[in-house]
Structures are given as structure tokens and as C-alpha cells.
VEXKOLKOL-509882 format. One record per atom (N, C-alpha, C): x, y, z. Coordinates in steps of 0.02 Angstrom, whole numbers, plus 32768, in hexadecimal, padded with zeros to 4 digits. Each point is the difference from the previous one (the first is absolute). Example, Ala and Ser with C-alpha at 12.3 -4.5 7.8 and 13.67 -1.06 7.14 Angstrom:
REM residues 2
82947EE481867FD3803B8000802D803C80007FEE80357FDC802A803B80037FD980378025
END
This chain:
REM residues 481
84267BB180A37FEE7FC2802480007FC67FCE802B7FD1800D800B7FCB7FCF7FC47FD17FF97FD87FF880357FC97FCF7FFF7FBD801F7FED7FFE80417FF37FC080227FF87FD77FE57FC580227FE47FCE7FDB7FE77FC57FD77FC28011800F7FDE80387FDA7FC480147FBD8012801E7FFB803D801B7FC78012802A7FD380347FDF7FC27FFF80167FD080327FEB7FE78024803F800180437FFC7FE5802780387FB480067FF77FDC7FFF80377FB8800A7FFF7FF0803A802F7FE180337FE57FF7803F80267FB880157FFF7FE68012803A7FBF802080058009804280237FDC80337FE980078043801E7FBF801580228008802680367FC8802180208010804A80017FD780277FDD800D80487FFB7FCA802680258015802A802E7FD2802C8024800280457FDF7FC680187FEA7FFC80437FE27FD1802A802B801B803980177FD7802E80287FD080267FD37FC07FFA800D7FCE801F7FD48000804C80087FF280237FC9800780497FFE7FC38025801C7FE47FE680367FC880228021801A8038802C7FD48030800E80148038802D7FFE7FEA80497FD77FCD800E7FF67FEB8046800B7FB5800780017FE9803D80107FBA800F7FC67FD17FEE800D7FBF80077FD07FCE7FE77FC07FFF802A8006800F80417FC57FFA802B7FF1803E8029802180387FF17FF0803F80238019803B7FD77FF3803C80188010803D7FDA8045801C800B802D7FDB802280448019800A802480077FBE802A80337FFA8023800E7FC180357FCB7FF2800B7FF47FBF80357FD17FEB803C80257FE3800180438006803680287FE180447FEA801B80327FFE7FD380437FEA80128027803A801E802A7FF180338030803180187FEA8028803D7FC67FF1801D7FEA8026803B802A7FEC803D7FFF802C803380247FF0803E7FE47FBF801D802B7FD880217FEA7FBF801A7FC28006802D7FD37FD07FF77FC57FF8802A7FD3803E80027FFB80227FC77FD2803A7FFA7FC47FEF7FD480017FC67FDF7FC97FED7FD47FDE7FC1801B7FEF800480407FE17FC680217FC2801980267FD57FD180127FC2800F80247FEE7FC280297FCD8005802A7FEA7FC480257FF07FC47FD37FE9800D7FC27FF07FC77FD480407FE07FE7803180297FEA80417FE57FEC801F7FD880397FF88019803E801F7FE0803A7FD77FC580197FC47FF67FE67FD77FC780147FE6800580477FF0803D80177FE6800880447FBC7FDE80077FF27FE5803B7FBF7FDF800B7FC6802F7FF17FCD7FE57FDF7FC580287FF2800380257FBE803980007FDF800580227FBE7FE77FD17FCA7FE2801E7FCD7FE57FD87FC9801E80157FBE80227FD27FDE801D80107FBE7FC980047FCB800F80267FCB7FD280057FC7802B7FFA7FC07FEA7FD77FD1802A7FF07FC58002803A7FCF803D800E7FE7800D80347FCF7FEB7FE77FBA7FCB801E7FE47FE57FE87FC1803280097FC78027803680028031800D7FCB80347FC97FFD80147FE6803980327FCA80027FE57FC27FDC7FBF7FF1800B7FE27FC77FDE8000800B7FB57FEF803D7FEA800080107FB880467FF67FE280338018802480457FF97FE780147FB67FFA7FEC7FD7803180117FB97FFD7FDF7FDF7FC47FC080117FF57FDB7FE47FC7802180167FBE801280407FFD8020801B7FC380407FDA7FF080297FF28032803E7FDA7FF57FEF7FBA7FE87FCE7FE180207FEC7FBC7FEC7FE77FFE7FB87FD880317FEC7FE680017FBC803980087FCD8031802A80128039800B7FD280297FC17FF87FFF7FD4803380277FC27FFD7FD67FC57FE87FC0800C7FF07FD57FC97FE87FEA7FD180387FFF8018803E7FEA7FD580387FB47FFA80007FE87FCC80237FB87FF9800E7FF2802780407FCE802D7FFE7FF18029803A7FCC7FDC802B80117FF780407FD37FDF802F7FC7802F80137FC27FE97FFA7FC7802B800F7FF28006804B800B7FCA80257FF08000804880417FFD8028800D803780248041800880227FF6800E804A80327FED8027800180158045804980088016800A8023803880428008801C80087FD2803C803D7FE78008800F7FD480398037801F802B80017FEA803E80368014802D80387FCC7FFC803C80197FF5803C7FD57FFE8026801080417FFF7FD1802E8019800E8043804A7FEF800880288032801280457FF480128019803D802680347FF88027801A80388027803F801C7FDD800080417FFA803D80237FEB7FFB8046801D8037801E80177FFC804080227FDF80387FD780067FFD7FBC7FE380367FD87FBB7FED7FE47FE17FCC801D7FBC7FEC7FEC7FD28013803B7FE3803C7FFE7FE1801B803E7FC57FD7801A7FD97FE07FD37FC57FDC801780107FB98018803C7FE87FF080107FBA800F7FE67FD17FCA7FE2801B7FCD7FEB7FDA7FC57FFF802F7FC480037FE27FC67FFD80257FC17FBF7FED7FDD7FDE80327FE57FC37FF17FDA80147FF37FB87FED7FC47FE880157FE97FBD7FC77FD87FE2800A7FE87FC37FD27FD17FE280227FBC80007FDC7FCC8011801F7FBE80047FE17FD07FCD7FC47FE8800F7FE37FCD7FD37FE080207FC37FF1804180027FE180207FC5802A803B7FE880377FF47FDC802380397FE17FD280217FCD800480417FFB7FD280257FD4800E7FF17FB6803E7FEE7FEF80127FF07FBA80217FBB7FFF7FE77FD47FD6801B7FBC7FFB801E7FF47FBB803D7FE47FFF80217FF17FC18015803F7FDB800A7FF87FBF801880387FD680477FF47FE98017802A7FD380447FFC7FE6801D80457FF58041800380018025803E7FED80367FEB7FCF800180207FC7802F7FEE7FCB80438025800780367FDA7FFC8042801F7FFF80227FF07FBE803180297FED80257FF67FC280477FED801180117FC07FF880437FE8800F80297FFE7FBF80407FF18007802A7FF97FC47FEA7FC67FD57FE07FCE801F7FE77FC67FDA7FBC800C7FE17FE0803780137FBD800F7FE67FD0801280397FC080067FEF7FCF801480327FED7FC4802C7FF1800F80407FEC7FCC802F7FCA801B802E7FCB7FD880097FCB8014802E800F7FE480458004802D8031800B7FEB80467FBB7FF880207FF47FC4801A7FBF7FF0801D7FFA801D80477FC7801F800C7FF1801980447FD57FCD8024800C7FF880417FD47FD880297FC5802A8017800E803D80187FCA802B8018801B8047800B7FD1802E8009800F804380197FCE800C803880198010803C7FD0800D80378010804180237FCE801880248005803F802680167FF280478029802C801C80107FFC8048801B80438017800480078042801D803E801B804A7FF5800F802580377FFF80487FFC8010800A8003804B803B7FEA801580148008804680268043800680168010803C8029803C800980487FF27FEE802D8029801B80477FFA7FEE802B8000803F802C7FCE800480317FFE80378041801F7FE7801B802F8027803D80247FEB80387FED803080327FDE7FE680347FE3802B804080298003800680347FD6804280207FFB8002804680207FCD80128027800280418022801E7FFB804680047FC38019801A7FF6804480247FBD800380347FFE802980247FC180097FDC7FD180307FD3801B80287FE17FD880357FB57FF77FF87FE180257FD17FB77FFD7FFA7FEB7FFD7FB77FC57FE47FF57FE080027FBE7FC7803280047FFD802D7FCF7FCA80317FFD7FC87FE67FD37FC3801080127FC67FE97FDA7FDB803D7FE37FF67FFF7FBF7FD880347FDE7FC37FDD7FE27FC5801380187FC27FDE7FEB7FDB80267FC9802080327FE27FDD80267FCB7FE97FD17FC880287FCF7FF07FF17FD47FC77FCC7FCB80127FF57FF480417FD17FCC80157FBA80107FE67FE27FCE7FE07FBC800A7FE57FFE80197FB9803B800E7FE3800280167FBA7FE87FC77FD27FD6800F7FCE7FE77FC97FD580357FE57FD180037FBE7FFC802F7FDE7FD27FD97FCF7FD5801A7FF37FC57FEE7FC27FDE803F7FD480037FF57FC0800C80367FD07FFC7FF57FD57FC3802F80027FD37FFD7FDC7FC1802D7FC480057FE47FC47FFB80257FC2800B80047FD97FBE803C7FF17FEB80087FD87FC27FFE7FB580117FF57FD87FCD800E7FB88007804C7FF77FFE801A7FC7801780497FF57FFC80147FF07FB87FFF80337FD580097FF47FB98038802A7FE180268023802B803A80257FE7803E7FD4800B803080067FD280387FD28004804580227FFF8001804280078041802280047FF8804480208038801C80177FFF8043801C7FED80337FCB80147FF37FC27FEE802E7FC97FB580037FF57FDF7FC680027FB77FFF7FF87FDE8026803980197FF7803D7FE48023803A8009804C7FF8803B80137FE8800F80477FF47FCE801E7FCE7FF67FDC7FC97FD280177FCC7FB8800380197FED7FCF80287FBB7FFD801A7FF2803B802E802D800C80307FF48037802F800280437FDB802C80067FCF8002803D7FD77FBC800B7FDD7FE47FC97FE67FBF80047FDE7FC88012803080027FE3803C7FCC800F80328005804A8015803C8019800B8008804780127FE4802D7FCA80107FEF7FC27FE680277FC77FB47FFD7FFD7FE47FC4800D7FB87FF77FFA7FDA8025803780187FFD803F7FDC802380368003804B7FF6803880197FE5800580487FF17FD180137FC77FFE7FD57FCD7FD7800D7FC57FB6800580147FEB7FD2802D7FBB7FFE80167FF0803580358035801D801E7FF6803280347FEC7FE28043800C7FBE800A7FEB7FE28040803780038035803E800E7FEC80398002802E8036802A7FDF8026802780278034802A7FE1803F7FD87FEF80067FC3801A80397FD57FEE80438016801B8001802E803180408019801A801D7FCF8033802D7FD67FE9801C7FCD802C802A801F8037802080397FF1802A802080337FD6801B803A7FBF800C7FF47FD3801780367FD97FC5801E800E7FC47FE87FE07FC5801C7FBB7FF27FE47FEA80247FCC7FBC7FF47FE77FFC7FC57FD0803A7FE27FF080007FC17FDA80387FD6801E7FED7FC6801B80327FD580217FF57FB87FE880347FD980057FFC7FBC7FE280207FCD802F7FDF7FC68007801D7FC5802080097FCC7FCA80387FDC8003800E7FCD7FCD80067FBB80217FDA7FD07FE780057FBA801680297FDA7FCC80377FE2801780317FE47FD180107FB8801480007FD37FCE80187FBC800B80247FEA7FC180227FC7800580217FE37FC57FEC7FB77FFA80067FE57FC47FF67FB97FF580297FEC7FC3800D7FBF7FFA80237FE77FC57FD4800C7FC3801D80147FC97FDA800B7FC37FDA7FC17FED7FC180087FEE7FD77FC77FED7FD57FE5803880118014803E7FD77FEA80397FC1802B80057FCA7FE2801C7FC28026800B7FF980178048801E7FDA802D7FF7800F80478026803F80137FE0802B80288021803D801680307FF1803880388023800180317FF880367FEB8029803D80287FFB80367FF48028803C800C80497FEF7FD0802A8015800580467FEA8018802D8039802080347FEC80118036802F7FDB803F7FE97FF1802B802F7FDD803E7FF0802D803B8012800C802C7FD08026803D800D7FCE8039800480008022803B7FCB8031800E801480477FF07FCD80297FF3800580497FFD8038801A7FD280007FE97FC3803080197FCF7FE380427FE48027803580077FE380437FF3801E80247FC480207FD97FD38013801D7FBF80047FC67FCE7FF580107FC180007FCC7FCD80467FE27FFA8033802A800780457FE67FFF800B7FCE80387FE88011803D800A7FD380397FDB7FBE7FF87FC580027FE07FDA7FC27FF3802B7FD17FD5801D801C7FCC802A7FD87FD2803E7FE580248021802C8026803E7FEC80237FF17FCA80347FCA800980267FEF7FD080357FF17FBB7FE37FDA7FFF7FC97FEE7FBF7FE1803F7FDF7FE4802A80277FDF803F7FE47FE480297FE0803880078025803880287FE680387FE17FC1801C7FBD8000800A7FDE7FC6801F80067FC27FD47FF780087FBE80057FC67FD380467FE08007803380297FFF80447FE68007800B7FDF80447FE58020803580087FE480447FDD7FBC80067FC47FFA7FE47FDB7FC1800480237FC97FD9801B80127FC580257FCE7FD8803E7FE980268023802F801E803D7FF080267FF17FD180397FCA800E80267FED7FD480387FF17FB97FE67FD97FFD7FCA7FEC7FBF7FE3803D7FD97FE8802D80217FDC803A7FDF7FE380317FE8803480018021803B802F7FEB80347FDF7FD280337FC37FE77FEF7FDF7FCE802A7FDC801D803D7FF7804280027FDD801F80387FB57FFA7FFA7FDD801A80327FB77FFF80017FE780487FFD7FD4800D7FD17FE280437FFA7FCA800780358005803480297FCE800D80337FCB802F7FE47FC27FF480137FCB80307FEC8007803C802E801480387FE28011803B80287FDF803E7FE47FFB8031802D7FF280447FEA804280268004801280217FC9804080227FFD7FF7804A7FED80338026800B7FFF80477FEB803D800D7FD57FFF80397FDC803580107FD1802B8038801C80427FF77FFC802F80348014801980237FC27FE9803E7FF5801180247FC280488018800080227FFD803A804680168002802F7FCF7FDE7FEE7FBF8003802D7FCE7FE07FDA7FCF7FD37FC080117FF07FD87FD77FD27FF97FB780167FF97FF680427FF57FBC801A7FBF7FFF80287FE97FC380107FC67FF9802C80167FE080417FD7800A8034800F7FE280417FBE7FE8802080057FCF802B7FC57FE1801E7FE2802D80357FBF80087FFF7FDC802380367FE47FCC80317FE07FCD7FE37FE37FCB802A7FF47FC27FD580037FC580217FEA7FC37FE07FB47FFD80037FE27FE17FCE7FB880037FF97FE37FBA80037FC87FFA80227FDC7FC17FFF7FDA7FFB7FBE7FE47FC67FF27FDB7FF67FC27FC1802B7FFD7FE0800B80387FC28027800080018031803A7FEA803C7FF47FF7803180357FB77FFF80157FF57FFD80417FBB800180197FED804880107FE580227FD07FEB8045800B7FB98005801B7FDF7FC680097FBC7FFE801C7FD280327FDC7FFE7FFA7FBE7FD4802C7FDA7FB77FF680157FDA803680067FB77FFB80057FE380417FE57FC27FFF7FE67FE3803D7FE47FFF803880358013803C7FEB80008038802F7FB8801080147FF17FFB80417FBA800B80157FE980487FFC802F80307FFA7FED80477FFD7FF680197FB980107FD77FCE7FFB80167FBA7FCC7FD57FDC7FCF80207FE37FCE7FDB7FDA80217FE67FC07FEB7FC57FE880177FEA7FBE7FEC80347FCB802680027FCA7FEC802D7FCA7FF37FD87FC17FC980127FDF7FE87FDB7FC58005802D7FC3801D7FE57FCC800780267FC17FCB7FE87FCE7FF0802B7FD27FD27FEC7FCA80267FFF7FBE7FE77FD87FD3801F7FFE7FBD7FFD80447FDF7FCA8027800E7FFA80437FE28038802E8019800E7FFD80418034802C801B80457FED7FE5800B7FBF7FF780407FE97FE4800780167FB77FCB7FF97FDA800280157FBA8009804B7FF97FE58026802F800980497FFF804A8012800A80227FDA802B8048800B800A80287FE97FC47FE97FC97FE080227FE87FC47FFD80357FC97FC780227FFB7FF780337FCC802F803C800A8016800A803E802C80398010804A7FEE7FF6800F7FBF7FF480467FEC7FF9802180257FC6803C801C800A8023801E7FC7801B7FC97FD3800E80117FC180217FD07FD380457FF0801E800F7FC08007803D7FEC8022803C80037FD1803D8007801C803C80097FD680097FCE7FC87FF57FBF800E800A7FCD7FCB7FD2800B7FC57FC18014800E7FD0800C7FCA8014803E7FD88018803480238017803C7FDE803B7FF17FD2802E7FD78019803B7FEF7FD87FEB7FDF7FBE7FD17FD180047FE87FDE7FC37FDF80327FD07FD7802D801C7FDF80337FD68033802B7FDC8033801880258031802E7FE3802C7FDD7FCD80107FC1800C80287FDB7FCF7FD87FFA7FBF7FC17FEF80067FD57FF57FC57FEF80427FDD7FE6803080267FE6803E7FE2803680317FED803680038027803380347FF680427FE57FE680047FBC7FF9803D7FDF7FE6803F8013802A7FF68004804180388011802C80277FC18013803F800A8014802B7FC880137FEC7FE5804580197FC4800F7FF47FE18042801B802E8037803C801B7FF5801F802D80327FD4803C800D7FE880217FCA7FD8803C80077FC17FF380297FDC7FCA7FEE7FC07FF48023800C7FEC804980367FDC800D80117FEF8046800C803F80298029802C7FE38011803E80237FC3802C800B7FD880087FCC7FC6802E80037FC97FE7802E80017FBF80117FCC7FE6802C801A7FF58047803A801B8010801C7FF980437FDA802C80327FEB803A7FE97FE38032802C7FBD80167FE47FCD8000802B7FBC800C7FE77FF880477FE5801E803180237FFA80467FE8802280097FBC803A7FE07FF9802480047FC17FD97FDF7FC87FE27FC6800F7FD77FDD7FCE7FC4802A7FEB7FE1802180317FC6802A7FF28014803B7FD3803B801C800E801780397FD8800F7FEA7FB8801E7FC57FF9800D7FE57FBE7FBE7FF77FD97FCE7FE480217FBF7FF67FE07FE180437FEA80078032802C7FE580437FEF8022801D7FC280427FF97FFD8025801C7FC67FF17FDA7FC07FF87FBD80057FF27FDA7FC37FBA800E7FE57FD5801D80297FBE80157FE8800580417FD8803880238007800980417FDF802F7FFD7FC480287FCA7FFB80327FFC7FCB800C7FB77FEE80107FF37FC1800D7FBC7FE9804B7FEF80008029802E801980497FF28004800E7FD7803F7FE77FC1800080017FD8803D80467FF28019802D7FEC7FD480447FF180148023803F801B7FF480387FDF801F803F80167FE6801380467FBF7FF7800B7FE3800F804180207FD4803680087FBF7FF080217FD2802F804780198010802580137FCC80458019800A8001803E802C7FD1802D7FF57FFD803D80287FF07FF180497FD27FD2800B7FEE7FF08046803A7FDE802380217FD17FDE80367FDB8020804180288004800480377FDA803C802A80017FF4804280247FF180367FDB7FFB8043801D7FCB800680387FC77FDE7FF87FCB8008803380147FE08041801E7FC47FFD80187FE0803E8036802B8021802D801C7FD78035802B801B7FE2803D80247FCD801D7FE07FDE803A801F7FE07FED80437FDF7FC580027FDC7FEB803D802F7FF2803A80417FF87FF380317FF8803680148042801F7FEC80377FE18013804380197FD18013803A8019802D802D7FD5801780377FC280257FE47FC87FF880227FC180227FEE7FE37FEA7FBD801B7FCB7FE37FE37FE77FC17FC07FDA800F7FD180007FD17FC27FDC800C7FDD7FF17FBE7FD67FCC80027FD77FEF7FC67FCC80377FF37FEC802480357FCF80357FF7801980347FCE804080128008801E80317FD080027FE27FBA80117FC07FFC80057FE07FBE7FBC7FFC7FDE7FCB7FF680267FBD7FFD7FE37FEE80437FE08013803780217FEE80437FE58023800F7FBE80397FE17FF3802480107FC27FF77FCB7FCA7FD17FD180097FF87FCA7FCF7FFB80187FB77FD580327FF07FFB80157FBA8042801A7FE580268023802A8040801C7FEB80357FCA7FF97FFD7FCD802C802F7FC87FFB7FF47FD97FC07FC17FF47FF07FEF7FDD7FC1801A80287FC47FF9804280038019802B7FCA804C7FFC7FFC80217FFE803A80497FFB800280187FBE7FE17FDE7FC9801180127FBF7FE47FF680007FB47FCA801F7FE97FF180057FB8803780277FDC80198035801F803580297FE180417FD77FF9800E7FD68031803C7FD57FFC7FF67FCA7FCB7FC57FE17FFF7FF37FC97FD27FFD80187FB77FF1803F7FF57FFE801B7FBB804080267FEF80357FF480298043801C7FF38002804C80017FD0801F802380038049800780298014803D80077FD1802F8028800E803C802E7FC5800D803B8010801880307FCD80167FE97FE6804480027FBC800B7FE97FE3803E8024801C803D8041800A7FF98028801A80387FE9804680147FF5802B7FCF7FE88044800E7FBA7FFC801E7FD67FD57FE37FBB7FFA80187FFD7FE8804880277FCB80107FFC7FE18042802680278036803A801C7FEE8029802280327FEE8049800B7FE3801F7FCD7FF2804880067FB5800F7FFF7FDF7FF07FC87FBB80167FF77FD07FDD8031800B7FBF800E7FD67FDB802E7FFE80248044803B801580188004802380417FDC80437FFD800480217FC77FE080427FF97FB47FF980017FE57FCC7FE07FB77FFA7FFE7FE47FE58042802B7FE180297FE97FEE80437FFE803F802C803580287FFB8003803E80287FC7802F7FED7FF6800A7FBF7FCA802B7FE77FDD7FDC7FC77FC57FE2800C7FDD7FDC7FCA7FF6802D7FC3801B7FEA7FC87FFF802A7FC3800D7FD37FC37FF2801B7FC6800A7FDB7FC2804B7FF77FF380177FC27FFA80487FF67FF28015801B7FBC7FD27FFF7FD08011801B7FBD800D804B80057FD5802380248009804980088041800F8025800D7FD88036803E800B8026803D7FF37FD57FFF7FC87FDB803A7FED7FD6800B80347FC97FCA80197FE3800680337FCC801E8040801D7FE68015803A8017803F801F80497FFB801480187FC5801180457FF88017802D7FE07FCB7FE97FFE7FC380287FE77FC7801B7FB9800D7FD37FD4801680157FBC80117FE87FCB7FCE7FD780157FD07FE67FCE7FD080387FE37FD77FFA7FC07FF180347FDC7FDB800180177FB8803D80077FE6800780177FBB80017FC47FD07FD780057FCD80017FCE7FCA801E801D7FC1801D803C8007801E80227FC780447FE07FEF80047FE47FC4803E7FE07FEB803A803180007FF2803D7FEA803680337FFD801A801180467FD18009802F80148012804480287FC780217FE77FC27FF680227FC6801F80437FF47FDE8003800B7FBE80407FF87FDC80348030801B7FEA803C8011802E8032801C801D7FE780427FD47FE3802B80187FE58040802E7FC47FF57FEE7FD57FD080297FC67FF0804580157FEA800480337FD5804180197FE8802A801B803A7FE08022802F8024801B8039801F7FC7802A7FD87FCB800B80177FC88029803A7FDC7FDE7FFB7FF57FBE80357FDD7FDA8041802980027FF880417FF9803B802C80018021800180457FD77FF7803380198005804580257FC080167FF27FC77FDE801D7FC0801680237FDC7FC78036801E7FE380217FE17FC7801E7FBB8010801A7FF8803E801F7FC080127FCC7FC880047FC4801180187FCA7FCE80057FE77FED7FBA800280317FD27FEC7FF37FBA802E7FCC7FE180418008800E80327FD17FE57FF37FBA801B7FF37FFC80437FF27FBF801F7FC27FE07FE27FCC80297FF57FC27FE67FE3800D7FE37FBB802780267FD8800C7FEA7FBB802C7FC27FFE80257FF38037802A7FC480037FD77FC380167FC0800C800E7FD47FC780117FE080018044800D803480287FE3800380437FBB801F7FFC7FD17FD97FE37FBD801B7FF07FD78010803F80147FE480397FDB800F803E800380498014803080247FE38007804880107FC6802A7FE77FD57FE37FD77FC780267FE67FD5801C80397FFD7FD980367FD98016803B801E803F801F8043800380018021803C801B7FF0803D7FD580037FF77FBD7FF180387FD37FB8801880077FD17FD080057FB9801380097FF78026804180227FE880357FFC80228041801B80477FFC803680097FDB801D80437FF87FD1802F7FDA7FDE7FE47FCD7FCF80287FDA7FC78014802E7FEA7FD1802A7FCB800D803080148038803080407FFD8016801980328030800380457FE0801D80037FC4800B80407FDE7FBE80207FEB7FCD7FD47FF37FBE801B7FEC7FD28009803B801A7FF1803D7FD88004803D7FC27FD47FFC80097FC57FE27FCB7FCF7FFC7FCD800C7FC9800E80317FD57FCE80117FCC80087FD77FC0803A7FE07FF7800B7FDB7FC27FDC7FBD80017FDA7FF17FCC7FDF7FBF7FF980367FC97FFD80027FD2803280377FCF800180047FD27FC37FC67FEF7FE480017FD57FC4802080237FC57FEC80407FF6801C80287FCA804A800D800C8011800E80408046800B8013802A7FC37FEE7FE77FC5801380267FC17FF4800A7FF57FB57FCB80087FD880087FF27FB8802E80337FDF7FFD80408015802D80327FE380497FF3801580097FEC803F80447FF18018801D7FC57FDA7FD97FCA7FF880187FC57FDC801380117FB87FD8802C7FE2800D80157FBA804280287FFD80078030802E803B802C800080407FD980107FFA7FD28031803B7FDB801580167FCB7FCC7FD37FF07FD380117FD07FCB802380227FC57FFF80428000801E80257FC7804C7FFA8000
END
């Protein structure tokens, strides 16, 4: 787009995260995913006359936990309001939400862009119940309604309009998904609908303060689609502006088949949802003591862990980023570093062989926890040149998972320990040189890169037992003769 450098995009996001409670926000109906349609409903979910909702305490705790992790101010005096609108999958004819008193106010979430770190400002995080689901593709003539999801607890996380590119939005939603999983407040599975995003997008000339007319793209259900939808909208808005058109305030949806958006409806400046406090739900009041008790339970967050590991273990930026992606993996790394000072080697093992193992069927961290002492011993054997890494990771690692046992004893019994004997390695080196006379000639003519081939051949002929450093120095000496 030739004119894009003139304009600045202004983006605000609204992220709905389904809280990881066993039951709904105001009744005991299950929130489990995948049940047959309309089997997880009750008179309370359906809003039958005379039914009385009761607030799920765990959902409130999860909302506070998210707010504390983001540095929000927690509102002590809260109530729920009715947000009135009609939709076929909204069984009560209203949604119970928070309006004037969001439970969490303000806060920030840090993202790491190519230009550096940036704090994304939050406006609020509030609690509300989900609606049901309209299914349009089972029939050509009818829409099916599944109300299992109705009443499921959500937090809605609303940013200020402070993002300025699709890339920033991509990074922000990625960070939120990581954070809710880390805290255990939401599983973050966008394909199951437990994390969804609406994007409010406008453009303005660079240097202007006034916000342009915004469009809202609803229900983006993958991080890739969020990025694609915003990219498309920015270009569409610039094109309209440059050709003298008028941008309409619209609600739009994203077509993942061709990466475009389309209009659902034009929007007025204000929706009259006729909010009023829900008369069936008592306000809930929090105490500073209860909030501090939840703060004390907060796990160390990924950014703080990264700083610790860089300082204490001298690990690279890549290593600490990778190791803090997954909470279980980070916990396992911490456990191993308490048993061994080979921090870099532990990182390499987790990011290499351990990740590969965890991709196998029936793999689990439970099995890995049981072999921790043996894994530490195995890493020590590699670091002290008693075992070749390839033999250790491809053979012995699998053996100690199958049958927890001392890797030293196994390696000794199966003649796998690395040889540091100069005589033995010299014998293998001589065999390799004799086997590849043409490569020797090429090496002597200046093709020094062939040293890797010779070392590999020594490794092969010794079945991984030859110390590679000793092999390399002996080969260089022999080939120089």
C-alpha cells in the first residue's frame, strides 16, 4: 500500500477468556467442553422465573488473580448488572456482566517487539457470563442453538487504544494466552472458543491526536486470524480514505477462507443496553486481606524468571524465552537446576531431547520427575566427557525412562562409555584415514572443512565412544604429516 506511511493505525482489543472453573458463573451446571448440545443446562442457565443465581467464588478469585498479575487496581465493592439485548442464543434475554464497577481497573501487559519492550495499557478486566452458540452450518433452512456455553464465566480484558500494528496485536494476544495458562485461570484453547478476541481498528494521519472512525472485527478465534484481520482492515481503511470515501462505523467479521473481513451491521455511536444492577444477585465485597492472600499465591511470572535465569545462570535470551513458554517445562528446569550446576546443559537437554520425548505418545512430566537423579547423572557424564551426547540422548536417555536406573551402570554394562585412550582413538583415526585416501588428498590440498567428515567417521567406527576433541586433534596431527 503506497500511502500506508502517511497513516497510523490505532487498535484496541477486547479479549474474552473462559475461566477454568468446573461450573458456571451463577449455577452448578458443568462447563466441560464437548458435551452433547443442550445437556449442560438447568432452569438457572435458562433464566426460568423464580430461579435464583448464586455467584461462583472461584471465578472471582481467578479474575482477581489475572488483575494482580497485570498490576491492576482491584475494586473492593462490586456488583453485577443486567445487559439487556435480544439474541437467539441468549436464553434470559439479558447477559449478566459488570458495567460501572469492573473488578480490575488499569494495569499493563509487557510485550517484546523488534523495537524493544512495550507496555500495553489495560482499561479494565471485568467478569461476565457467556452466551450460547448459534450453529448455522447444520441446516440450509434453520439455525441450531446450543446453550451449553450459556452462563460460562468469562473475564473480558479491554485494552486502551494503544496498539499500532497487527504485529503488536499478535504479540499481545500471544502474551495474554501464555499468561492465563501460566496462572491456570484459562486453558487458552482458541480452537475450543475459550479465548476469543474482538479488535477495534481506526486510522489517522501520523501526528494527529484525534481518533478516526473505528470498525470492530468480532470473534477472532486464532492469533493468526487476529493478525490477518487487522492487516486487512488497516489497508481497507486507508484505501477508503485515499479514494475520498467515508469510513462507516461498523461491526465486521473475518472470513478465514480468503483473509478478508465483511460487514455484519452498521453501528450507532452508543448501544442502549439499559444496564441496571441485577436484583437477584447481592453485591460482593472484597477485603484487602483476601486480595493479599491471592497475591501471595501468585506464581513467579515468566518475565521475572527470564531475568533471574539470565543473571544467575548466564543463559541466552533465546534460552530463557523458550524455557519460560510453558509452566511445566519451567518448573522442571528449576527442579533440575537445584540438583546440578550445569545450567546451560540442562537448558539444552530440555529444549532438545526432553521436548522430543514429550511429543511421543504416553509421554509425561510425571515420568520425567521420577528419573531426575538419573538424568542429572547422565548430564554430568556428558559434561565430563565420559559419554557422547548423541549416545546419551538417543540411547541411554530412553533406557532410563523405560527403566529408571543409573546411566553410568548401564553405559558400563553396554560398553558405551567414551574412550579417552589416545592409543584406542589413534587406532580408529588410522582406520578412517586408510578408508578415505581421496578425501585425505582433498584435505591436504586445502579443503579443511573435511575435518568434520573425518570426525564423524571416527564417531561412527567407534560407535560414539571416541572423545571428539581428542579425535579432532589426532586427526589434524595425522593429516598434517
